[in-house]
Phi, psi and omega in degrees: 000124180285170182296334181244021179284142179291141176249119186264138171238107189070239180249011183234156178288138181302131178294148180089355181281128183264110180278003181255025182296144176293139185244027181273061183282141175243345182223036181295129181258132180291150179302145179236098183269114182247172173297153180126009180301334180297326178288313179302321181293337178281345182278079182264166175305326180295317179295314181294322179299325177291322180285337181240075186298340181258001185273138175298137180301324181298322178296318181297313181293330182282317189256344181301319178302325179293319180293316179299317180296317181295319178295321179294321177308320184266003180074021180263070188244001178273166186301319182305307186279331177294314178294324176300316180297311183293319179295327177293315179297324179304321182276315187281332182212080191295344178272003184056048174211148177299138181226157175256145178294143178255151177299144178201170177300341179286333182240355185229129175256111179286147009267022182288176180289162179303140176068022181291341176291340178274343193307319185239029178287112182295328180292336178268350180077014181285144187255005183122176181305140003258033184302326182301311180285323184294323183245043176290176181293135179213155170092194179288336185240007178059061175301128187223134173096145181305318183300317180287321178299319180291314183298309184281334172296316178293320182297320187257352179087025177251140176274073184285335176289317179282333182219076184301333183296343177300332181294346182253007175268150194307306185294310177301322180299318179293319182288326176295318177305309183294321182294320180295317178297322179293319180299328184249020184305314182300317180293319180297313181297321180297316180295315182289328176297330178273001181073020185259090181293327180296319179293322178296319179296325182295338178293340179262313189257328183087354179218204182255009181299132176076010184298324180298312179293322178298311180298316181300312181295319182296315182293320177298314179297322179299327180285329187267328185264128183252135176202110187298336183274342184214035173292141181262129180273344186275149172238003176210168185289154175295147182298327179248119182275141178280146179285131180277129179277159179295133182268167184296314181258160177298142179308130187299316180243148182233169184307327183281349182270011183276352186295335180299335181252017185300327180285347182253008183299324182296319178292319182299327184257019186300321182296312182293318182294320179298318179296318181297319179297317178298317179296318179297320180297314178299318180297318180295320180295318179296318180296321180294317179299317180297318180295317179299320180294316178296319179297321179296320177298317180298318180297319180294320180296318179296317180297319180296319180297318177300316179298318180295318179297318181295317178297321180296317179295321180296318179294320180295319179296318180296322180295318179297318179297321180294323178296317180299316181295324181296321179296317184293331183257011179072026178077014182259005178086180182287142174230160179296131179090004181296331179297319180292325179296314180296320178297317180296318180297321181291336181272340183272000000 
């Protein structure tokens, strides 16, 4: 598919597609169609809707064909890379639509202009104002920084330096996602082969941001998509994480580019939060049962002590009465008529 080729959804051209894209490509890669179409065919709107619980259905139906086409272009049609792509979009664009990064304390130092923290970031290749705002995060994968805009624009034939907003239009956003995954394919496959979802996530972000949503989407997809050659047996990360090697291009998204999804963090972490709530609930119930049991023991102990004290006082009183009677009878014990003797003495 060329840089200016029409992308069809049903019988119409996908909305948002820019037919005026720059075509000065120097490293355009021809499509590589490999075996694995059965996996791509399983990636239906229903499957994606399950993996993206907060995304509008209309977005999924609108943009999924572009993502599938872009992955097919790069030969990323097996289960490993398809799930990697979808789980990445789940974190970077939880509505399943290209988005632009918003100003936040993570990328902006007040009272300066928006994204001024990016202006002189050497890892992003920015040269100073206004590079921070000009090359902010955009698209399905949040392309960030002059270096990345230049690299992927040249790779795909888009003039992203002259027109950065192209990175946020549907077709370029989908192709940038697929191209980045292809550039870092060996590292990603190595991490996923080891069952290390955190290491796979680091190839995109460089940190742990969004790992909960990424893991949730990947595991859900793993359950729904079948592929005998690359089914994943793991449901959690490997105990020992593999060290991620330095990739060719600068990581597309960085910790500061997460602000665009700040309103969606709760949805992104729904799987982890739900599990935590269940664990907390179970823990609270166990703690309550233990407390009730301890309280019951304490109540029984107190009741027993009261009974023992009452018995002790009764015995002590009886002992005192016996002493008094012994004095009155001269130590000879009770005799018949002793009551009349005591009564007569009290009256005299």
